C-alpha positions as CSV (number, residue, x, y, z in Angstrom):
1,S,9.6,-21.6,51.9
2,N,12.0,-23.7,53.8
3,G,14.3,-20.9,54.7
4,E,16.6,-21.3,51.8
5,S,17.1,-18.5,49.4
6,A,16.6,-19.0,45.7
7,P,19.5,-18.6,43.4
8,F,19.7,-15.5,41.3
9,V,19.4,-16.0,37.6
10,S,20.4,-13.4,35.0
11,V,18.3,-13.3,31.8
12,D,19.1,-11.2,28.9
13,V,16.0,-9.5,27.5
14,S,16.2,-7.6,24.3
15,V,13.4,-5.1,23.5
16,N,12.5,-4.2,20.0
17,G,11.0,-0.9,19.1
18,A,7.6,-0.6,17.5
19,P,7.6,-1.1,13.7
20,T,7.5,2.0,11.5
21,I,6.4,2.3,7.9
22,T,7.7,4.7,5.2
23,T,5.0,5.8,2.7
24,P,5.0,8.1,-0.3
25,S,3.6,11.6,0.2
26,V,1.1,11.2,-2.6
27,V,0.3,8.7,-5.4
28,R,-1.0,9.8,-8.8
29,A,-2.9,7.0,-10.4
30,P,-4.4,7.1,-13.9
31,A,-8.0,5.7,-13.7
32,G,-8.2,2.1,-14.8
33,L,-4.5,1.6,-15.0
34,V,-2.3,-0.5,-12.6
35,T,0.0,2.0,-10.9
36,P,2.9,1.2,-8.5
37,V,2.7,2.6,-5.0
38,P,6.4,3.5,-4.4
39,L,8.6,4.0,-1.4
40,M,6.7,1.7,1.0
41,K,9.0,0.0,3.6
42,V,8.7,-1.4,7.1
43,A,11.5,-1.0,9.6
44,E,12.0,-1.9,13.2
45,T,14.9,-1.5,15.7
46,G,16.3,-4.5,17.4
47,N,16.6,-8.2,16.3
48,T,13.8,-9.1,14.0
49,T,14.9,-12.7,13.4
50,G,11.9,-15.0,13.4
51,E,9.5,-12.1,14.0
52,V,6.2,-12.0,12.0
53,F,4.9,-8.6,10.7
54,V,1.4,-7.9,9.5
55,V,0.6,-4.9,7.2
56,V,-3.0,-4.0,6.7
57,L,-4.0,-1.7,3.8
58,S,-7.4,-0.3,2.8
59,D,-8.7,1.9,0.1
60,A,-12.4,2.9,-0.3
61,Y,-12.4,2.7,-4.1
62,G,-9.0,1.6,-5.5
63,L,-8.0,-2.0,-6.0
64,L,-4.8,-2.9,-4.1
65,S,-2.5,-5.8,-5.3
66,A,0.8,-7.2,-4.2
67,N,2.9,-10.2,-5.2
68,F,3.7,-13.1,-3.0
69,G,6.9,-12.4,-1.0
70,G,7.2,-15.8,0.6
71,S,4.1,-15.5,2.9
72,P,0.4,-15.1,2.1
73,V,-1.0,-12.0,0.6
74,I,-4.7,-11.9,1.5
75,G,-7.1,-9.8,-0.6
76,S,-4.9,-9.0,-3.6
77,G,-7.1,-7.3,-6.3
78,T,-9.6,-5.9,-3.7
79,N,-9.8,-2.7,-1.6
80,H,-8.5,-4.5,1.6
81,L,-5.1,-6.1,1.5
82,T,-3.2,-8.0,4.3
83,L,0.5,-8.7,4.0
84,S,2.3,-10.9,6.5
85,G,5.7,-12.5,7.0
86,S,9.3,-11.7,8.0
87,L,10.5,-8.2,7.6
88,D,12.1,-9.0,4.3
89,Q,9.0,-10.8,3.0
90,V,6.7,-8.0,3.9
91,N,9.1,-5.4,2.4
92,A,9.2,-7.5,-0.8
93,E,5.4,-7.6,-0.9
94,L,5.3,-3.8,-0.3
95,A,7.8,-3.2,-3.2
96,S,5.3,-4.9,-5.5
97,L,2.3,-2.9,-4.2
98,T,0.0,-1.4,-6.9
99,I,-3.3,0.4,-7.0
100,T,-5.9,0.5,-9.8
101,G,-8.0,3.6,-9.4
102,T,-11.7,3.0,-10.1
103,V,-13.1,6.5,-9.6
104,V,-11.7,9.9,-10.5
105,G,-10.7,12.3,-7.7
106,L,-9.0,12.3,-4.4
107,E,-9.1,9.2,-2.2
108,F,-6.7,7.6,0.4
109,I,-4.9,4.4,1.1
110,T,-4.9,3.8,4.9
111,G,-3.3,1.2,7.1
112,G,-0.8,0.2,9.7
113,V,1.8,-2.4,10.6
114,G,2.2,-4.6,13.7
115,D,4.8,-7.1,14.8
116,G,4.7,-10.4,16.6
117,F,5.2,-8.7,20.0
118,G,2.0,-6.7,19.9
119,N,3.8,-3.5,18.9
120,A,2.2,-1.4,16.2
121,S,2.9,1.7,14.1
122,G,0.5,4.5,14.1
123,Q,-2.1,4.6,11.3
124,F,-0.9,6.1,8.0
125,R,-2.9,7.8,5.2
126,I,-1.6,8.2,1.7
127,P,-3.5,10.6,-0.6
128,V,-4.2,9.1,-4.0
129,V,-5.2,11.4,-6.9
130,T,-6.9,9.3,-9.5
131,E,-7.0,10.9,-12.9
132,K,-9.0,10.3,-16.1
133,T,-6.8,8.7,-18.7
134,W,-6.8,9.5,-22.4
135,T,-7.2,6.3,-24.3
136,S,-7.8,7.6,-27.9
137,T,-6.6,5.7,-30.9
138,V,-6.9,6.8,-34.5
139,A,-10.1,4.7,-34.8
140,S,-11.7,6.5,-31.9
141,D,-11.3,10.1,-33.1
142,P,-8.0,11.2,-31.5
143,N,-8.8,14.9,-32.0
144,N,-12.0,14.9,-30.1
145,W,-11.3,15.7,-26.4
146,N,-15.1,15.8,-25.6
147,N,-15.7,12.2,-26.9
148,A,-16.4,10.1,-23.8
149,A,-15.1,7.0,-25.7
150,N,-11.6,8.6,-25.6
151,W,-11.3,8.4,-21.8
152,T,-11.2,5.8,-19.0
153,T,-14.2,6.0,-16.7
154,P,-17.3,7.2,-18.4
155,G,-17.4,10.7,-19.8
156,A,-15.0,13.4,-20.8
157,P,-13.2,15.4,-18.1
158,I,-14.7,18.5,-16.7
159,A,-13.0,21.8,-15.9
160,G,-10.5,21.4,-13.0
161,Q,-10.3,17.7,-13.2
162,D,-6.8,16.0,-13.3
163,I,-6.1,14.0,-16.5
164,F,-3.3,11.7,-17.6
165,I,-2.1,11.5,-21.2
166,P,0.2,8.4,-21.6
167,G,3.5,9.2,-23.3
168,T,3.7,12.8,-22.1
């Protein structure tokens, strides 16, 4: 230092909150059928212009898919999906999110969201109830509930198992 004082500089700093994600309370998914996952949306307080968001979704058994929202969707059609882009792009991808249940019973979609500043939401967990689906046609004996050929996933339903009958 040469004894002179440095000038004061004022810098405006805006602080964004951590991203949050809205999820459905439960998803009912007929086995083998593509089913929308509704009500998924990312939000964040503050100015998000130019900010990149990443949403990671996983499911042990179901196949997750989303459409391109202007940024890459990685893993569409698998059990691990990564969405990224601006807030609007990620929300467009989430609006197209679907699951195809591959086993009958209770499972979960899990995940979280992060932003370009290193802020992250907590982990979320969405229960998914995957149900056997009645697929009978006149040719496959529509009156025989015990005929395994009349159901998605092998075998007729057992007592206490959820089922889905299209058109009801």
